[in-house]
BAVO-637120 format. One record per residue: residue number from 1; residue in three letters; x negated, y, z negated of N, C-alpha, C in turn. Coordinates in Angstrom, 1 decimal, padded with zeros to 4 digits. Example, Ala and Ser with C-alpha at 12.3 -4.5 7.8 and 13.67 -1.06 7.14 Angstrom:
<gukes>
{guke 1,"ALA",{-013.2,-005.7,-007.8},{-012.3,-004.5,-007.8},{-013.2,-003.3,-007.8}}
{guke 2,"SER",{-012.8,-002.2,-007.1},{-013.7,-001.1,-007.1},{-012.9,000.0,-007.9}}
</gukes>
This chain:
<gukes>
{guke 1,"MET",{014.1,014.6,-049.9},{014.2,013.8,-048.7},{013.0,014.0,-047.8}}
{guke 2,"SER",{012.4,012.9,-047.4},{011.1,013.0,-046.6},{011.4,013.5,-045.2}}
{guke 3,"GLY",{010.5,014.4,-044.7},{010.6,014.9,-043.3},{010.1,014.0,-042.3}}
{guke 4,"GLU",{009.5,012.9,-042.7},{009.0,011.9,-041.7},{010.0,010.9,-041.4}}
{guke 5,"SER",{010.2,010.6,-040.2},{011.1,009.5,-039.8},{010.5,008.2,-040.1}}
{guke 6,"GLU",{011.3,007.3,-040.6},{010.8,005.9,-040.9},{011.5,004.9,-040.0}}
{guke 7,"ASN",{010.7,003.9,-039.6},{011.3,002.8,-038.8},{012.0,001.9,-039.7}}
{guke 8,"PRO",{013.4,001.8,-039.7},{014.1,000.9,-040.6},{013.7,-000.6,-040.3}}
{guke 9,"LEU",{013.2,-000.9,-039.2},{012.8,-002.3,-038.9},{011.4,-002.7,-039.4}}
{guke 10,"GLY",{010.7,-001.7,-039.9},{009.3,-001.9,-040.4},{008.4,-001.8,-039.2}}
{guke 11,"PRO",{007.1,-002.1,-039.5},{006.0,-001.9,-038.5},{006.2,-003.0,-037.4}}
{guke 12,"PRO",{005.9,-002.7,-036.1},{006.0,-003.6,-035.1},{005.1,-004.8,-035.3}}
{guke 13,"PRO",{005.4,-006.0,-034.8},{004.6,-007.2,-035.2},{003.2,-007.2,-034.6}}
{guke 14,"TRP",{003.0,-006.4,-033.5},{001.7,-006.4,-032.9},{000.7,-005.4,-033.7}}
{guke 15,"LEU",{001.2,-004.6,-034.6},{000.4,-003.6,-035.2},{-000.9,-004.1,-035.9}}
{guke 16,"ASN",{-000.7,-005.2,-036.6},{-001.9,-005.7,-037.4},{-002.2,-007.1,-036.9}}
{guke 17,"ALA",{-001.8,-007.5,-035.7},{-002.1,-008.8,-035.2},{-003.5,-009.0,-034.9}}
{guke 18,"PRO",{-004.0,-010.2,-034.8},{-005.4,-010.5,-034.5},{-005.7,-010.1,-033.1}}
{guke 19,"PRO",{-007.0,-010.0,-032.8},{-007.4,-009.7,-031.4},{-007.0,-010.8,-030.4}}
{guke 20,"VAL",{-006.8,-010.4,-029.2},{-006.4,-011.3,-028.2},{-007.6,-011.8,-027.4}}
{guke 21,"ALA",{-007.6,-013.1,-027.1},{-008.7,-013.7,-026.3},{-008.6,-013.3,-024.8}}
{guke 22,"GLU",{-009.6,-013.6,-024.0},{-009.5,-013.3,-022.6},{-008.3,-014.1,-022.0}}
{guke 23,"SER",{-007.8,-013.5,-020.9},{-006.6,-014.1,-020.3},{-007.0,-015.5,-019.8}}
{guke 24,"PRO",{-006.1,-016.5,-020.1},{-006.4,-017.9,-019.7},{-005.9,-018.1,-018.2}}
{guke 25,"TYR",{-005.4,-017.1,-017.6},{-004.9,-017.2,-016.2},{-005.8,-016.5,-015.2}}
{guke 26,"GLU",{-006.2,-017.2,-014.2},{-007.1,-016.6,-013.2},{-006.5,-016.5,-011.9}}
{guke 27,"ASP",{-007.0,-015.6,-011.1},{-006.7,-015.6,-009.7},{-007.9,-016.0,-008.9}}
{guke 28,"THR",{-007.7,-016.5,-007.7},{-008.9,-016.9,-006.9},{-008.6,-016.7,-005.4}}
{guke 29,"HIS",{-009.7,-016.4,-004.7},{-009.7,-016.3,-003.2},{-010.2,-017.6,-002.6}}
{guke 30,"ASP",{-010.6,-018.5,-003.5},{-011.2,-019.8,-003.0},{-010.2,-020.9,-003.3}}
{guke 31,"LEU",{-009.7,-021.5,-002.2},{-008.7,-022.5,-002.4},{-009.2,-023.8,-002.9}}
{guke 32,"ARG",{-010.5,-023.9,-003.1},{-011.1,-025.2,-003.7},{-011.2,-025.1,-005.2}}
{guke 33,"LYS",{-010.9,-024.0,-005.8},{-010.9,-024.0,-007.2},{-009.8,-023.0,-007.7}}
{guke 34,"GLY",{-009.6,-023.1,-009.0},{-008.5,-022.2,-009.6},{-007.1,-022.9,-009.4}}
{guke 35,"PRO",{-006.1,-022.1,-009.6},{-004.7,-022.6,-009.6},{-004.4,-023.1,-008.2}}
{guke 36,"ASP",{-003.4,-024.0,-008.1},{-002.9,-024.5,-006.8},{-002.2,-023.4,-006.1}}
{guke 37,"LEU",{-002.3,-023.3,-004.8},{-001.6,-022.3,-004.0},{-000.1,-022.6,-004.1}}
{guke 38,"HIS",{000.7,-021.6,-004.4},{002.2,-021.8,-004.4},{002.7,-022.2,-003.1}}
{guke 39,"PRO",{003.6,-023.2,-003.0},{004.1,-023.7,-001.7},{004.7,-022.6,-000.8}}
{guke 40,"ALA",{005.2,-021.5,-001.4},{005.8,-020.4,-000.6},{004.7,-019.7,000.2}}
{guke 41,"LEU",{003.4,-019.8,-000.2},{002.4,-019.1,000.5},{001.7,-019.8,001.6}}
{guke 42,"LEU",{002.2,-021.0,002.0},{001.5,-021.8,003.0},{001.5,-021.1,004.3}}
{guke 43,"GLY",{002.5,-020.3,004.6},{002.4,-019.5,005.9},{001.4,-018.4,005.9}}
{guke 44,"LEU",{000.9,-018.0,004.7},{-000.2,-017.0,004.6},{-001.5,-017.6,004.3}}
{guke 45,"LEU",{-001.6,-018.9,004.2},{-002.8,-019.5,003.7},{-004.1,-019.1,004.4}}
{guke 46,"PRO",{-004.1,-019.0,005.8},{-005.3,-018.6,006.5},{-005.9,-017.3,006.1}}
{guke 47,"PHE",{-005.1,-016.4,005.5},{-005.6,-015.1,005.1},{-006.3,-015.1,003.8}}
{guke 48,"VAL",{-006.0,-016.1,003.0},{-006.6,-016.1,001.6},{-008.2,-016.3,001.7}}
{guke 49,"GLY",{-008.9,-015.4,001.1},{-010.3,-015.5,001.1},{-011.0,-014.1,000.8}}
{guke 50,"LEU",{-012.3,-014.1,000.9},{-013.1,-012.9,000.7},{-013.7,-012.6,002.1}}
{guke 51,"TRP",{-013.4,-011.4,002.6},{-013.8,-011.0,004.0},{-014.7,-009.8,004.0}}
{guke 52,"ARG",{-015.6,-009.7,004.9},{-016.5,-008.5,004.9},{-016.9,-008.3,006.4}}
{guke 53,"GLY",{-016.9,-007.0,006.8},{-017.3,-006.7,008.1},{-017.3,-005.2,008.3}}
{guke 54,"ARG",{-017.1,-004.8,009.6},{-017.2,-003.4,009.9},{-016.1,-003.0,010.9}}
{guke 55,"GLY",{-015.9,-001.7,011.0},{-014.8,-001.2,011.9},{-015.0,000.2,012.2}}
{guke 56,"GLN",{-014.0,000.8,012.9},{-014.0,002.2,013.2},{-012.7,002.8,012.8}}
{guke 57,"GLY",{-012.8,004.1,012.3},{-011.6,004.8,011.8},{-011.5,006.1,012.6}}
{guke 58,"GLY",{-010.3,006.7,012.5},{-010.0,007.9,013.2},{-009.0,008.8,012.4}}
{guke 59,"PHE",{-007.9,009.0,013.0},{-006.9,009.9,012.4},{-006.6,009.4,011.0}}
{guke 60,"PRO",{-006.4,010.3,010.0},{-006.3,011.8,010.2},{-007.6,012.5,010.0}}
{guke 61,"ALA",{-008.7,011.8,010.1},{-010.0,012.5,010.0},{-010.2,013.3,011.3}}
{guke 62,"ASP",{-011.0,014.3,011.3},{-011.3,015.2,012.5},{-012.0,014.4,013.6}}
{guke 63,"ASP",{-012.9,013.5,013.2},{-013.7,012.8,014.1},{-013.7,011.3,013.8}}
{guke 64,"ASP",{-013.9,010.4,014.8},{-014.0,009.0,014.6},{-015.2,008.7,013.7}}
{guke 65,"TYR",{-015.2,007.6,013.0},{-016.3,007.3,012.1},{-016.4,005.7,012.0}}
{guke 66,"ASN",{-017.6,005.3,011.7},{-017.8,003.8,011.5},{-017.8,003.5,010.0}}
{guke 67,"PHE",{-017.3,002.3,009.6},{-017.3,002.0,008.2},{-017.5,000.5,008.1}}
{guke 68,"ALA",{-017.9,000.1,006.9},{-018.0,-001.3,006.4},{-016.9,-001.5,005.4}}
{guke 69,"GLN",{-016.4,-002.8,005.3},{-015.3,-003.1,004.5},{-015.3,-004.5,003.9}}
{guke 70,"GLN",{-014.8,-004.6,002.7},{-014.6,-005.9,002.1},{-013.1,-006.0,001.6}}
{guke 71,"ILE",{-012.5,-007.1,002.0},{-011.1,-007.3,001.6},{-011.1,-008.7,000.9}}
{guke 72,"ARG",{-010.4,-008.6,-000.2},{-010.2,-009.9,-001.0},{-008.7,-010.1,-001.1}}
{guke 73,"ILE",{-008.3,-011.3,-000.6},{-006.9,-011.7,-000.6},{-006.9,-013.0,-001.5}}
{guke 74,"SER",{-006.2,-012.9,-002.6},{-006.3,-013.9,-003.7},{-004.9,-014.3,-004.2}}
{guke 75,"HIS",{-004.8,-015.3,-005.0},{-003.5,-015.7,-005.6},{-003.8,-016.3,-007.0}}
{guke 76,"ASP",{-002.7,-016.4,-007.8},{-002.9,-016.9,-009.1},{-001.9,-018.1,-009.4}}
{guke 77,"GLY",{-001.4,-018.7,-008.3},{-000.5,-019.8,-008.4},{001.0,-019.4,-008.3}}
{guke 78,"ARG",{001.3,-018.1,-008.4},{002.6,-017.6,-008.2},{002.9,-017.2,-006.8}}
{guke 79,"PRO",{004.1,-017.0,-006.3},{004.4,-016.8,-004.9},{004.2,-015.4,-004.4}}
{guke 80,"PHE",{002.9,-014.9,-004.5},{002.5,-013.7,-003.9},{001.0,-013.7,-003.8}}
{guke 81,"LEU",{000.5,-012.9,-002.9},{-000.9,-012.7,-002.8},{-001.3,-011.3,-003.2}}
{guke 82,"ARG",{-002.5,-011.2,-003.8},{-003.1,-009.9,-004.2},{-004.0,-009.4,-003.1}}
{guke 83,"PHE",{-003.9,-008.2,-002.7},{-004.7,-007.6,-001.6},{-005.5,-006.5,-002.2}}
{guke 84,"GLU",{-006.9,-006.6,-002.0},{-007.8,-005.6,-002.5},{-008.8,-005.2,-001.4}}
{guke 85,"SER",{-008.9,-003.9,-001.1},{-009.8,-003.5,000.0},{-010.7,-002.4,-000.5}}
{guke 86,"THR",{-012.0,-002.5,-000.2},{-012.9,-001.4,-000.4},{-013.7,-001.2,000.8}}
{guke 87,"SER",{-013.8,000.1,001.2},{-014.6,000.4,002.4},{-015.6,001.6,002.1}}
{guke 88,"TRP",{-016.6,001.6,002.9},{-017.6,002.7,002.8},{-018.1,003.1,004.2}}
{guke 89,"LEU",{-018.5,004.4,004.3},{-018.9,004.9,005.6},{-020.3,004.4,006.0}}
{guke 90,"LEU",{-020.5,004.3,007.3},{-021.8,003.9,007.8},{-022.4,005.1,008.7}}
{guke 91,"ASP",{-023.7,005.3,008.6},{-024.3,006.3,009.5},{-024.6,005.6,010.8}}
{guke 92,"ASP",{-025.3,006.4,011.7},{-025.6,005.9,013.0},{-026.6,004.7,013.0}}
{guke 93,"GLU",{-027.3,004.5,011.9},{-028.2,003.3,011.7},{-027.5,002.2,010.9}}
{guke 94,"SER",{-026.2,002.3,010.7},{-025.4,001.3,010.0},{-025.8,001.2,008.5}}
{guke 95,"LYS",{-026.3,002.3,008.0},{-026.6,002.3,006.6},{-025.5,003.0,005.8}}
{guke 96,"PRO",{-025.3,002.6,004.6},{-024.2,003.3,003.8},{-024.3,004.8,003.7}}
{guke 97,"ALA",{-023.2,005.5,004.0},{-023.3,006.9,004.1},{-022.2,007.6,003.2}}
{guke 98,"GLY",{-021.7,006.8,002.2},{-020.7,007.3,001.3},{-019.5,006.4,001.1}}
{guke 99,"GLU",{-019.0,006.5,-000.1},{-017.8,005.7,-000.5},{-016.6,006.2,000.4}}
{guke 100,"TRP",{-015.7,005.3,000.7},{-014.5,005.7,001.5},{-013.3,005.2,000.8}}
{guke 101,"LEU",{-012.4,004.5,001.5},{-011.1,004.2,001.0},{-011.0,002.9,000.2}}
{guke 102,"ILE",{-010.1,003.0,-000.8},{-009.8,001.8,-001.7},{-008.3,001.6,-001.6}}
{guke 103,"GLU",{-007.9,000.4,-001.4},{-006.5,000.0,-001.4},{-006.2,-001.2,-002.3}}
{guke 104,"SER",{-005.1,-001.2,-002.9},{-004.7,-002.4,-003.7},{-003.2,-002.7,-003.5}}
{guke 105,"GLY",{-002.9,-003.9,-003.5},{-001.4,-004.2,-003.3},{-001.1,-005.7,-003.4}}
{guke 106,"PHE",{000.1,-006.0,-002.9},{000.6,-007.4,-003.0},{001.4,-007.7,-001.7}}
{guke 107,"TRP",{001.2,-009.0,-001.3},{002.0,-009.5,-000.2},{002.9,-010.6,-000.8}}
{guke 108,"ARG",{004.2,-010.6,-000.4},{005.1,-011.6,-000.9},{006.1,-012.1,000.1}}
{guke 109,"PRO",{006.1,-013.4,000.3},{007.0,-014.0,001.3},{008.5,-013.9,000.8}}
{guke 110,"VAL",{009.4,-013.6,001.7},{010.8,-013.6,001.3},{011.3,-015.0,001.3}}
{guke 111,"LEU",{012.0,-015.4,000.1},{012.5,-016.7,000.0},{014.0,-016.7,000.3}}
{guke 112,"VAL",{014.4,-017.7,001.0},{015.9,-017.9,001.4},{016.2,-019.2,000.9}}
{guke 113,"ASP",{017.2,-019.2,-000.1},{017.5,-020.5,-000.8},{016.3,-021.2,-001.3}}
{guke 114,"GLY",{015.4,-020.4,-001.9},{014.2,-021.0,-002.5},{013.1,-021.4,-001.5}}
{guke 115,"ARG",{013.3,-021.2,-000.3},{012.3,-021.6,000.7},{011.8,-020.4,001.5}}
{guke 116,"PRO",{010.5,-020.3,001.8},{009.9,-019.2,002.5},{010.3,-019.3,004.0}}
{guke 117,"GLY",{010.5,-018.1,004.6},{010.7,-018.1,006.0},{009.6,-017.3,006.6}}
{guke 118,"GLU",{009.8,-016.6,007.7},{008.8,-015.8,008.4},{008.7,-014.4,007.8}}
{guke 119,"GLU",{009.7,-014.0,007.1},{009.8,-012.6,006.6},{008.9,-012.4,005.4}}
{guke 120,"MET",{008.3,-011.3,005.2},{007.5,-011.0,004.0},{007.6,-009.5,003.7}}
{guke 121,"GLU",{007.3,-009.2,002.4},{007.3,-007.8,001.9},{005.9,-007.5,001.3}}
{guke 122,"ALA",{005.5,-006.3,001.3},{004.2,-005.9,000.8},{004.3,-004.5,000.2}}
{guke 123,"VAL",{003.4,-004.2,-000.7},{003.2,-002.9,-001.2},{001.7,-002.6,-001.3}}
{guke 124,"VAL",{001.3,-001.4,-000.8},{-000.1,-001.0,-000.8},{-000.2,000.4,-001.4}}
{guke 125,"VAL",{-001.1,000.6,-002.4},{-001.3,001.9,-003.0},{-002.7,002.3,-002.9}}
{guke 126,"THR",{-003.0,003.6,-003.0},{-004.4,004.1,-003.0},{-004.6,005.1,-004.1}}
{guke 127,"PRO",{-005.8,005.3,-004.5},{-006.1,006.3,-005.6},{-005.9,007.8,-005.0}}
{guke 128,"GLU",{-005.7,007.9,-003.7},{-005.4,009.2,-003.2},{-004.0,009.7,-003.3}}
{guke 129,"GLY",{-003.2,008.9,-004.0},{-001.8,009.3,-004.3},{-000.8,008.9,-003.3}}
{guke 130,"THR",{-001.0,007.8,-002.5},{-000.1,007.3,-001.6},{000.4,005.9,-001.9}}
{guke 131,"ALA",{001.6,005.5,-001.5},{002.1,004.2,-001.6},{002.9,003.9,-000.4}}
{guke 132,"GLU",{002.8,002.7,000.1},{003.4,002.2,001.3},{004.2,000.9,001.0}}
{guke 133,"LEU",{005.5,000.8,001.3},{006.3,-000.4,001.1},{006.5,-001.0,002.5}}
{guke 134,"TYR",{006.1,-002.2,002.7},{006.2,-002.8,004.0},{007.2,-003.9,004.1}}
{guke 135,"LEU",{007.8,-004.1,005.3},{008.6,-005.3,005.7},{007.8,-005.9,006.9}}
{guke 136,"GLY",{007.7,-007.2,006.9},{006.9,-007.8,008.0},{007.3,-009.2,008.2}}
{guke 137,"LYS",{006.5,-009.9,009.1},{006.8,-011.3,009.3},{005.5,-011.9,009.8}}
{guke 138,"THR",{005.4,-013.2,009.6},{004.3,-014.0,010.1},{004.7,-014.5,011.4}}
{guke 139,"ILE",{003.7,-014.6,012.3},{003.9,-015.2,013.7},{003.0,-016.3,013.8}}
{guke 140,"GLY",{003.5,-017.5,013.7},{002.6,-018.7,013.6},{001.9,-018.7,012.3}}
{guke 141,"THR",{000.7,-019.2,012.3},{000.0,-019.2,011.0},{-001.2,-018.3,011.0}}
{guke 142,"THR",{-001.4,-017.5,012.1},{-002.6,-016.7,012.2},{-002.3,-015.2,012.5}}
{guke 143,"ARG",{-001.1,-014.8,012.5},{-000.8,-013.4,012.8},{000.3,-012.9,011.8}}
{guke 144,"LEU",{000.1,-011.7,011.4},{001.0,-011.0,010.5},{001.2,-009.6,010.9}}
{guke 145,"GLU",{002.5,-009.2,011.1},{002.8,-007.8,011.5},{003.7,-007.2,010.4}}
{guke 146,"MET",{003.4,-006.0,010.0},{004.3,-005.3,009.1},{004.3,-003.8,009.3}}
{guke 147,"ALA",{005.5,-003.3,009.1},{005.8,-001.8,009.3},{006.3,-001.3,008.0}}
{guke 148,"ALA",{005.9,000.0,007.7},{006.4,000.6,006.4},{007.9,000.9,006.5}}
{guke 149,"ASP",{008.5,000.4,005.5},{010.0,000.6,005.3},{010.2,001.9,004.5}}
{guke 150,"ALA",{009.2,002.2,003.7},{009.2,003.5,002.9},{007.8,003.9,002.5}}
{guke 151,"THR",{007.6,005.2,002.5},{006.3,005.7,002.0},{006.5,006.7,001.0}}
{guke 152,"ALA",{005.5,006.9,000.1},{005.6,008.0,-000.9},{004.2,008.5,-001.2}}
{guke 153,"TYR",{004.2,009.8,-001.7},{002.9,010.4,-002.0},{003.1,011.4,-003.1}}
{guke 154,"THR",{002.1,011.6,-003.9},{002.1,012.5,-005.0},{002.0,013.9,-004.4}}
{guke 155,"PRO",{002.3,014.9,-005.3},{002.2,016.3,-004.7},{000.9,016.7,-004.1}}
{guke 156,"THR",{-000.2,016.1,-004.5},{-001.5,016.4,-003.9},{-002.0,015.3,-003.0}}
{guke 157,"GLY",{-001.2,014.3,-002.8},{-001.6,013.1,-001.9},{-001.4,013.4,-000.4}}
{guke 158,"LEU",{-002.0,012.6,000.4},{-001.9,012.7,001.8},{-000.4,012.4,002.2}}
{guke 159,"HIS",{000.2,013.2,003.0},{001.6,013.1,003.4},{001.8,012.0,004.4}}
{guke 160,"VAL",{001.6,010.8,004.0},{001.9,009.7,004.8},{003.4,009.5,005.0}}
{guke 161,"THR",{003.9,009.5,006.2},{005.3,009.4,006.5},{005.6,008.1,007.2}}
{guke 162,"GLY",{004.7,007.3,007.6},{004.9,006.1,008.3},{003.6,005.3,008.4}}
{guke 163,"ALA",{003.7,004.0,008.6},{002.5,003.1,008.7},{002.9,001.8,009.3}}
{guke 164,"GLN",{001.9,001.2,010.0},{002.1,-000.1,010.6},{000.8,-000.8,010.5}}
{guke 165,"ARG",{000.8,-002.1,010.2},{-000.4,-002.9,010.1},{-000.2,-004.3,010.9}}
{guke 166,"LEU",{-001.3,-004.7,011.6},{-001.3,-005.9,012.3},{-002.5,-006.7,011.8}}
{guke 167,"PHE",{-002.4,-007.9,011.4},{-003.5,-008.8,011.0},{-003.5,-010.0,011.8}}
{guke 168,"GLY",{-004.7,-010.5,012.1},{-004.8,-011.8,012.9},{-006.1,-012.5,012.6}}
{guke 169,"ILE",{-006.0,-013.8,012.6},{-007.2,-014.6,012.5},{-007.6,-015.0,013.9}}
{guke 170,"VAL",{-008.8,-014.6,014.3},{-009.3,-014.9,015.7},{-010.7,-015.5,015.6}}
{guke 171,"GLU",{-010.8,-016.7,016.0},{-012.1,-017.4,016.0},{-012.7,-017.4,014.6}}
{guke 172,"GLY",{-011.8,-017.5,013.6},{-012.3,-017.6,012.2},{-012.5,-016.3,011.5}}
{guke 173,"ALA",{-012.4,-015.1,012.2},{-012.5,-013.8,011.7},{-011.2,-013.2,011.4}}
{guke 174,"LEU",{-011.2,-012.2,010.5},{-009.9,-011.5,010.2},{-010.0,-010.1,010.9}}
{guke 175,"LEU",{-009.1,-009.9,011.9},{-009.0,-008.7,012.6},{-007.8,-007.9,012.2}}
{guke 176,"TYR",{-007.9,-006.6,012.1},{-006.6,-005.9,011.8},{-006.7,-004.5,012.5}}
{guke 177,"ALA",{-005.5,-004.0,012.7},{-005.3,-002.6,013.2},{-004.3,-001.9,012.3}}
{guke 178,"HIS",{-004.6,-000.7,011.9},{-003.7,000.0,010.9},{-003.4,001.4,011.5}}
{guke 179,"GLU",{-002.2,001.7,011.7},{-001.7,003.0,012.2},{-001.0,003.7,011.1}}
{guke 180,"VAL",{-001.1,005.1,011.1},{-000.4,005.9,010.1},{000.2,007.1,010.8}}
{guke 181,"ALA",{001.2,007.6,010.2},{001.8,008.9,010.5},{001.6,009.8,009.3}}
{guke 182,"VAL",{001.2,011.1,009.6},{001.1,012.1,008.6},{002.0,013.2,008.9}}
{guke 183,"ASP",{002.9,013.6,008.0},{003.9,014.6,008.3},{004.7,014.2,009.6}}
{guke 184,"ASP",{004.7,015.0,010.6},{005.5,014.6,011.8},{004.6,014.2,013.0}}
{guke 185,"SER",{003.4,013.7,012.7},{002.4,013.3,013.7},{002.9,012.1,014.6}}
{guke 186,"GLY",{003.8,011.3,014.0},{004.0,010.0,014.7},{002.9,009.0,014.4}}
{guke 187,"LEU",{003.1,007.8,014.6},{002.0,006.8,014.4},{000.8,007.0,015.3}}
{guke 188,"ARG",{-000.4,007.0,014.6},{-001.6,007.1,015.4},{-002.7,006.2,014.8}}
{guke 189,"PRO",{-003.6,005.7,015.6},{-004.6,004.7,015.1},{-005.4,005.3,013.9}}
{guke 190,"HIS",{-005.5,004.5,012.9},{-006.2,005.0,011.6},{-007.5,004.2,011.4}}
{guke 191,"MET",{-007.4,002.9,011.3},{-008.5,002.1,011.0},{-008.3,000.7,011.7}}
{guke 192,"SER",{-009.4,000.1,012.2},{-009.4,-001.2,012.7},{-010.7,-001.8,012.4}}
{guke 193,"ALA",{-010.8,-003.2,012.2},{-012.0,-003.8,011.9},{-012.0,-005.3,012.2}}
{guke 194,"ARG",{-013.2,-005.9,012.2},{-013.3,-007.3,012.3},{-014.2,-007.8,011.1}}
{guke 195,"LEU",{-013.6,-008.7,010.3},{-014.2,-009.1,009.0},{-014.5,-010.6,009.1}}
{guke 196,"LEU",{-015.6,-011.0,008.6},{-016.0,-012.4,008.6},{-015.7,-012.9,007.2}}
{guke 197,"ARG",{-015.4,-014.2,007.1},{-015.1,-014.9,005.8},{-016.4,-015.1,005.1}}
{guke 198,"ILE",{-016.6,-014.6,003.9},{-017.8,-014.8,003.2},{-017.5,-015.6,001.9}}
{guke 199,"GLY",{-016.3,-015.9,001.6},{-015.9,-016.7,000.5},{-014.5,-017.2,000.6}}
{guke 200,"GLY",{-014.2,-018.4,000.0},{-012.9,-019.0,000.1},{-012.8,-020.1,001.1}}
</gukes>
């Protein structure tokens, strides 16, 4: 009797399958090309794009700091947006002074009887071992408010226990303010910025 276990169903069908071509499905931050925007996302349409600018950060760092940032908000035709943010520190002469925070996540409108309302949900994660689950709402077509309904962190991650984010389109620019709580600190200003549309 063989000591090796054998799969009675035989090898899986993908084992010797041919190579797979590049994904035929794309996402885009440019509403003029790529898939059509899902109707459920019309309330978030002004936020879709590629944004770049600068801001100031603070807590939980010991001192305030200046940073530059790029945010890409894109879609692939399904009823959610992809959120990608990369920021880097700036010195006193506005020159790059080191890599900073990276965030990735998704924004999703809540559908009621198949139709979107003002309510939305979001998830944002970082490579520093934190995850934030948000509930929020759109106010008109140029303002978005969301507060963390749950937060989680890895054993070595920053102990984020609360968060709140406010986004707005003001004179064509994307402005935001982000507050976080760490352990029992309560919500405190974390990062805020003004970003200009450079694509989309």
